[in-house]
N, C-alpha and C positions, 0 to 999 in steps of 0.2 A: 545470434547477437544482432541487434539493431543499431543503427547509427542515426541520431537525431541532431539535425543542424537547426539551431534556433537563434535567430538574430546574430549570426556569426559564431556563436558558441557551439562546439560539438560535444555531444553526450553519447556514451555507449550504454545501451540498455540490454541487460542479460539476466539470466537466472543467477541468483546470488550463490556464492560458494561459501564453504565453511570459513575461509579466510576473510570473508566480508562481515562476519558476525560482529566483531568489535566495533566496526564503523557503523553498522545498522544499530546496534545498541547505543552508540553515541548520538545518532540521529533521534533515537527514541527518547533520550534523556535531555535533549537540547532545549527544553523549556520547563517552566516551573511545574507544569502538571506531570510531565514524564519524569523529571528529576525526583518528585516525590513518590513515584510508584515503581520505578525500575531499580535494578540491583547492579552493584559493581562486580558481582560474581558472575563470570561469563559461562559457568558450566551448564546452568539450566537453559541458557539461550542456545548453546550449541547443541544440547539434547533436543530442544525443540526444533532447531534448524534440521537436524537429521530426520525427525519425524515428518516434517513438512516436505523436505526435499525427496523422500522416498515414495510419496503418494502423488500419483499424476492429477489428482483433483485439486492439487495446491501448486501455487507458483509464487515464489519469493523473488521479487524483482529488485535488482540493484542498478541504479543509474550512476555512471562515472563521468567525471569531467575530463577535460584534455589531459589532466595530470594523472588520471587514474583514481582520483579520490571519489569515494562513494558520496554522492550529494543528494541522493533521494532513494526511496524504498516504498514498496507496497506489497501487501500480501493478498493473493487472489485465491479464492476457493470456490468451486463449483458445488452446489448443494442441490441434489435432486429432491423433489418434494411432490406430494400428492395434491396439495392445495393449488388453486388457480389453474385447474385442468392438467395437473402433472408438470407445472413449470419447473424448469431448472433456473436456479438463481446464481448470479455471480455476486459473491460477497467480497467486498473490498475493505481490507482492514490495515491497520499499522501504516497508514500513509503519512510519510514525512519527507519534506523537501528542506535542505539546509537553508538557514535564514539568508545566507550569502547568495543563494540561487533562486530565491523566490522572486516572482515577477519576470522571470525569464521565458516563461512559456512551458517550462519543463513539466509542471504539474498537469496542465492541460494535455500535453503530449502523453504523459503516462497514462492518464484516464482514457484517452483514445485507444492506446495499445491495450489497456486492461479490457475495455468493452469489446475490442476485436477478439481477444483471447476467449472471452466468455462466449460470444456468438459462435466462434469456431467450435466450441464444445457444447453447443445447443442451448446456452442460457438465453432467456427471453426477457429477464428482469435483472437489473443490477441494484444492489443495495449496500449501505454501508452504515456504521454508527460512528458518532463523534461525540466527544465529551461536550456537555452543554456549555462549558466555559470557553470553547473555541470558536468564538464569534466570527473571526476572520476565515476560519475554515468553512464555516457554514455558508458565508457569503460566496466563497469560492465554489462550493458544491452546488449552490443555486444557480451560479452563472453557467454551470455544465448542464443545467436542467433537472437536477435532483430536486425533490420536493420532500419537505419535512412532513411526511403523511402519517407517520406512527409515533407512539410513545415507547421508548425502550426501557427495559427493566434488567437489572443485574442482581445476582445474589452470590456472594462469595461461598464456595463450597469447601 
């Protein structure tokens, strides 16, 4: 567990537990985009949590405020690959910071921790996807040095 002190606020950053799943789903649904695609049924989220948690190539992070409330989350995955000379990639997904906590520096600190976690596991490239409608998130990622270098495609299976 890591402790982050940001502008007088203290946050605990740790591997999420099953007990955190409802709060994380709450973060995922805390905007119009997420509210339209997430479900009230927690069973599939708990099942997914167990799959993520048992594989060391994945890390689901939960950041808690001083009251113990989960106020941010992100999922990290190491992807080995043959392209780019056998580059390992750090995939960052499901990034959410509670609206009440945005602007505190927590997002920037989470990404610094994520990048360090990836480097420790041999990743030399970080990548993420973001819904095209999340302009504020895109601006934030650009301030961290990310470039919109590729066009992404998805297909429901």
